[in-house]
C-alpha positions as CSV (number, residue, x, y, z in Angstrom):
1,M,166.0,-130.7,-96.2
2,D,164.1,-133.4,-97.9
3,L,161.7,-133.5,-95.2
4,V,160.7,-129.9,-95.5
5,T,160.2,-129.9,-99.3
6,P,157.2,-131.7,-100.5
7,G,157.4,-134.1,-103.3
8,I,155.5,-133.9,-106.6
9,G,153.7,-137.2,-105.9
10,L,152.6,-136.0,-102.5
11,I,151.2,-132.7,-103.9
12,F,149.4,-134.6,-106.7
13,W,147.8,-137.2,-104.5
14,T,146.8,-134.6,-101.9
15,S,145.3,-132.3,-104.6
16,L,143.5,-135.3,-106.1
17,I,142.1,-136.4,-102.8
18,F,141.1,-132.8,-101.9
19,L,139.2,-132.4,-105.2
20,L,137.6,-135.8,-104.8
21,L,136.5,-134.7,-101.3
22,L,135.1,-131.5,-102.7
23,V,133.0,-133.4,-105.3
24,I,131.7,-135.9,-102.7
25,L,130.9,-133.0,-100.3
26,R,129.1,-131.1,-103.1
27,I,127.1,-134.1,-104.1
28,F,126.2,-135.5,-100.7
29,A,126.7,-132.7,-98.1
30,W,126.2,-129.2,-99.5
31,K,122.7,-129.7,-100.8
32,P,121.4,-131.0,-97.4
33,I,123.5,-128.3,-95.6
34,L,122.1,-125.5,-97.8
35,N,118.6,-126.9,-97.5
36,A,119.0,-127.0,-93.8
37,V,120.3,-123.4,-93.7
38,K,117.4,-122.3,-96.0
39,N,114.9,-124.1,-93.8
40,R,116.5,-122.6,-90.7
41,E,116.4,-119.1,-92.3
42,A,112.7,-119.6,-93.2
43,S,112.0,-120.8,-89.7
44,I,113.8,-117.8,-88.2
45,K,111.9,-115.5,-90.6
46,S,108.6,-117.1,-89.7
47,A,109.4,-116.8,-86.0
48,L,110.3,-113.1,-86.4
49,D,107.0,-112.5,-88.3
50,S,105.1,-114.3,-85.6
51,A,106.8,-112.3,-83.0
52,E,106.0,-109.0,-84.9
53,K,102.4,-110.1,-85.2
54,A,102.3,-111.0,-81.5
55,K,103.8,-107.6,-80.7
56,E,101.1,-105.8,-82.7
57,E,98.4,-108.0,-81.1
58,M,99.8,-107.0,-77.7
59,K,99.7,-103.4,-78.6
60,K,96.0,-103.8,-79.7
61,L,95.2,-105.7,-76.5
62,L,96.9,-103.0,-74.4
63,T,94.9,-100.3,-76.2
64,K,91.7,-102.2,-75.8
65,N,92.6,-102.9,-72.1
66,E,93.2,-99.2,-71.6
67,E,89.8,-98.4,-73.2
68,I,88.1,-100.9,-70.9
69,M,89.9,-99.4,-67.9
70,Q,88.8,-95.9,-68.9
71,K,85.2,-97.2,-69.3
72,A,85.4,-98.9,-65.9
73,R,86.8,-95.7,-64.3
74,G,83.9,-93.7,-65.9
75,E,81.3,-96.2,-64.6
76,R,83.0,-96.2,-61.2
77,D,82.9,-92.4,-61.1
78,L,79.3,-92.4,-62.1
79,L,78.4,-95.0,-59.4
80,M,80.3,-93.0,-56.8
81,K,78.4,-89.8,-57.9
82,D,75.1,-91.7,-57.7
83,A,76.0,-93.1,-54.3
84,R,76.9,-89.5,-53.1
85,E,73.6,-88.2,-54.4
86,V,71.7,-91.0,-52.7
87,K,73.6,-90.4,-49.4
88,E,72.8,-86.7,-49.6
89,K,69.2,-87.4,-50.3
90,I,68.9,-89.9,-47.4
91,I,70.7,-87.4,-45.1
92,N,68.4,-84.6,-46.2
93,E,65.3,-86.8,-45.8
94,A,66.5,-87.8,-42.3
95,K,67.1,-84.1,-41.4
96,E,63.7,-83.1,-42.7
97,K,62.0,-86.0,-40.9
98,A,63.9,-85.1,-37.7
99,Q,62.9,-81.5,-38.0
100,A,59.3,-82.4,-38.6
101,E,59.3,-84.7,-35.6
102,A,61.0,-82.0,-33.5
103,A,58.3,-79.5,-34.6
104,K,55.6,-82.0,-33.9
105,I,57.1,-82.7,-30.4
106,L,57.4,-78.9,-29.8
107,E,53.8,-78.3,-30.9
108,S,52.7,-81.2,-28.6
109,A,54.7,-79.8,-25.7
110,R,53.2,-76.3,-26.4
111,Q,49.7,-77.8,-26.5
112,N,50.4,-79.7,-23.2
113,I,51.7,-76.5,-21.6
114,K,48.7,-74.5,-22.8
115,N,46.3,-77.2,-21.5
116,E,48.2,-77.4,-18.2
117,K,48.1,-73.5,-18.0
118,N,44.3,-73.5,-18.7
119,A,43.8,-76.2,-16.1
120,A,45.9,-74.3,-13.6
121,I,44.0,-71.0,-14.3
122,N,40.6,-72.8,-14.0
123,E,41.8,-74.4,-10.7
124,I,43.0,-71.0,-9.4
125,R,39.7,-69.4,-10.4
126,A,37.8,-72.1,-8.7
127,Q,39.9,-71.7,-5.6
128,V,39.5,-67.9,-5.8
129,A,35.7,-68.3,-6.1
130,T,35.6,-70.7,-3.2
131,L,37.8,-68.3,-1.1
132,S,35.7,-65.3,-2.1
133,I,32.5,-67.2,-1.1
134,E,34.1,-68.2,2.2
135,I,35.3,-64.6,2.8
136,A,31.9,-63.2,1.9
137,E,30.2,-65.7,4.1
138,K,32.5,-64.8,7.0
139,I,32.0,-61.1,6.5
140,L,28.2,-61.5,6.3
141,R,28.1,-63.7,9.4
142,E,30.0,-61.1,11.2
143,K,27.9,-58.1,9.9
144,L,24.7,-60.0,10.3
145,A,25.3,-61.3,13.7
146,K,23.0,-58.8,15.1
147,D,19.2,-58.9,14.3
148,K,19.1,-55.2,13.6
149,D,21.7,-55.5,10.8
150,Q,19.9,-58.4,9.3
151,D,16.6,-56.5,9.1
152,A,18.3,-53.5,7.5
153,L,19.9,-55.7,4.9
154,I,16.6,-57.5,4.1
155,S,14.7,-54.2,3.7
156,R,17.4,-52.8,1.4
157,L,17.4,-56.0,-0.8
158,V,13.6,-55.9,-1.0
159,D,13.7,-52.2,-2.0
160,D,16.3,-53.1,-4.7
161,I,14.0,-55.8,-6.0
162,K,11.0,-53.5,-6.1
163,I,12.9,-50.9,-8.0
164,N,14.0,-53.4,-10.7
C-alpha cells in the first residue's frame, strides 16, 4: 500500500513546484495572455461596431436606392405618357391630313365629273343643233322641191319682214 499513499516529501515538492509554476506563469504568461484576450475582445467589439455601422449604411443605401428607383419609375411613366400623347397627336394629324387629302381628291373628282358632264352636254347640244339643222334642211328641200312652194315661202317671209 505504500505505492498508493503519497509521502510527505512528495506532496511538499509537488506543492512547491506547483506554486513556483504559478508565480512564473503569473509573471511571464498571464499578463501577455490577458493583454491578448483584451486586445482580442477590443478587436471583436470594433468588428461588431463596424458591422453595425455597415448594416446601418446598407439600410441607408437601400432606402436611397428605393427612392432613386421610385424617381426613375416616375420619370419612366412620364416619358411613357409623353410618348403616348405624341403618338396620339401624330395619329390624329395623319388622320386629319388623310381626311383633308381625301376631301381634296373627292372635290377634284367632283370638279372633273362636272367638267366632263358640261363637256358632254355641250357636245350633245352641238350634235342636236347639227342634227336639227340637217333635219330642217332635209325638210325644206323636200317641201321646197317645187317652185310653187318656194315662191309661197318667199312671199310669206317678205310679208313677215314688212310687218316687223
